[in-house]
C-alpha positions as CSV (number, residue, x, y, z in Angstrom):
1,M,-11.4,-6.2,39.4
2,K,-11.4,-4.8,35.6
3,E,-14.4,-2.9,36.6
4,L,-12.6,-1.5,39.3
5,K,-9.4,-0.6,37.4
6,K,-11.9,1.4,34.7
7,I,-14.0,3.0,37.8
8,L,-10.5,4.4,39.5
9,G,-8.7,5.2,35.9
10,L,-12.1,7.2,35.3
11,V,-11.5,8.9,38.6
12,F,-8.3,9.6,37.8
13,I,-8.8,11.2,34.3
14,T,-11.8,13.3,35.7
15,L,-9.3,14.7,38.6
16,L,-7.0,15.3,36.1
17,V,-8.7,17.1,33.6
18,A,-10.6,19.2,36.0
19,G,-7.3,19.8,37.8
20,C,-5.1,21.3,34.9
21,G,-4.9,23.1,31.5
22,G,-3.1,22.6,28.5
23,G,-0.9,24.5,26.5
24,S,-0.8,25.6,22.7
25,S,-1.2,22.3,20.6
26,S,1.4,21.7,17.7
27,D,-0.6,19.2,16.4
28,N,-1.3,19.1,12.6
29,N,-4.8,18.4,12.9
30,V,-5.5,21.6,14.4
31,P,-6.6,24.0,12.1
32,P,-5.5,28.1,12.8
33,V,-7.8,29.8,15.0
34,D,-8.4,33.6,15.8
35,E,-5.8,33.9,19.0
36,N,-7.9,36.8,20.4
37,V,-11.4,34.5,21.3
38,I,-12.4,32.0,23.1
39,A,-15.6,30.8,21.6
40,G,-14.8,29.3,18.0
41,E,-17.2,29.4,14.8
42,D,-19.9,26.9,14.1
43,T,-20.7,27.1,10.7
44,N,-22.6,23.5,10.5
45,N,-24.7,24.4,13.5
46,N,-23.9,21.0,15.3
47,G,-22.7,23.1,18.5
48,V,-19.1,22.1,18.1
49,W,-16.7,24.5,17.3
50,D,-15.5,24.0,13.9
51,Y,-11.6,23.4,14.8
52,L,-12.9,21.0,17.2
53,D,-14.9,19.0,14.9
54,E,-11.9,19.4,12.2
55,Y,-9.6,17.8,14.8
56,I,-11.9,15.1,15.9
57,E,-12.7,14.1,12.5
58,K,-9.2,14.1,10.9
59,T,-7.5,12.6,14.0
60,Y,-9.9,10.0,14.4
61,P,-11.3,9.3,10.7
62,G,-13.0,6.6,9.6
63,Q,-16.1,3.7,10.3
64,E,-14.2,2.3,13.4
65,N,-13.6,5.3,15.3
66,E,-17.7,6.4,14.9
67,K,-18.3,5.7,18.4
68,L,-14.9,7.6,19.4
69,R,-16.1,11.0,17.3
70,E,-19.3,11.3,18.8
71,A,-17.9,10.8,22.5
72,L,-14.8,13.5,21.8
73,K,-18.0,15.6,20.1
74,E,-19.9,15.1,23.7
75,N,-17.1,16.1,25.3
76,A,-16.3,19.0,23.2
77,L,-19.5,20.3,24.3
78,V,-18.9,20.5,27.8
79,E,-15.4,21.9,27.5
80,Q,-16.9,24.6,25.5
81,E,-19.5,25.2,28.1
82,F,-16.6,25.5,30.9
83,L,-14.7,27.9,28.7
84,L,-17.4,29.7,28.2
85,A,-18.9,30.1,32.0
86,E,-18.6,33.1,33.6
87,T,-20.0,32.6,37.3
88,K,-18.8,29.8,39.4
89,E,-22.3,28.3,39.1
90,Q,-21.9,27.6,36.0
91,A,-18.2,26.3,35.9
92,V,-19.1,23.5,38.3
93,A,-22.1,23.0,36.3
94,A,-20.0,21.9,33.5
95,A,-17.1,20.8,35.2
96,R,-19.9,18.5,36.5
97,K,-20.8,17.2,33.3
98,R,-17.2,16.0,32.6
99,E,-17.4,12.6,34.4
100,S,-20.2,11.7,31.9
101,A,-18.9,12.9,28.8
102,I,-14.9,11.0,30.7
103,S,-16.7,8.2,31.4
104,K,-18.2,7.5,27.5
105,L,-14.6,7.9,26.2
106,G,-13.7,5.1,28.9
107,D,-16.6,2.8,27.7
108,I,-14.3,3.1,24.3
109,Y,-11.2,1.9,25.6
110,S,-10.3,-1.1,27.5
111,D,-7.3,0.2,28.8
112,W,-7.4,3.4,31.2
113,R,-4.4,4.9,29.1
114,D,-5.9,4.7,26.2
115,T,-8.4,7.0,27.7
116,Y,-6.2,9.2,29.1
117,K,-4.2,10.0,26.2
118,T,-7.2,10.4,23.8
119,S,-8.0,13.4,26.5
120,K,-4.9,14.8,26.7
121,N,-4.4,15.1,23.3
122,F,-8.3,16.7,22.8
123,E,-7.5,19.1,25.5
124,K,-4.4,20.2,24.2
125,A,-6.3,20.7,20.4
126,L,-9.3,22.6,23.0
127,L,-6.8,24.9,24.5
128,N,-4.9,26.2,20.8
129,T,-4.9,29.9,22.1
130,Y,-3.7,32.1,24.7
131,E,-7.0,33.3,25.9
132,R,-8.4,29.7,26.0
133,V,-5.5,28.6,28.4
134,K,-6.4,31.6,30.5
135,K,-10.1,31.2,31.0
136,Y,-9.9,27.7,31.3
137,Y,-7.1,28.6,34.6
138,E,-9.6,31.1,35.5
139,N,-12.5,28.7,35.5
140,D,-10.5,25.9,37.1
141,L,-9.9,28.1,39.9
142,K,-13.6,28.4,40.5
143,L,-13.9,24.9,41.3
144,S,-11.9,25.3,44.4
145,G,-13.6,23.9,46.9
146,E,-15.8,22.0,44.9
147,F,-16.0,18.1,45.5
148,F,-16.8,15.5,42.3
């Protein structure tokens, strides 16, 4: 029964994240960024945009959150790929990778609501400019008719 709740929670989160966007974040852990660009800088070459790296590190510090930070950084890579997708095929491929990334978050929490809350807060950090929100919605429309 517990496993079923976990699976249903992950399906719900996957559908929610795939089907909606976020807005600008008022979270103090998100550093200011250039409002007119979609791709962020990656000065440490780990693949994760610096502003997301900073958000993850400041929001979830400490040894006890190491696995959570790893899962969020994997999620960041998938969401960045989705934001940068130019074709329907690229958007669909990135969206399909979300399931694995989100399931790793679900493995960390015992309650799906905690996974949902972390996912939504991360989405707010990710979609912190008008251009990113706009691109997210454009790519979300490319998923129309697809099954996940």
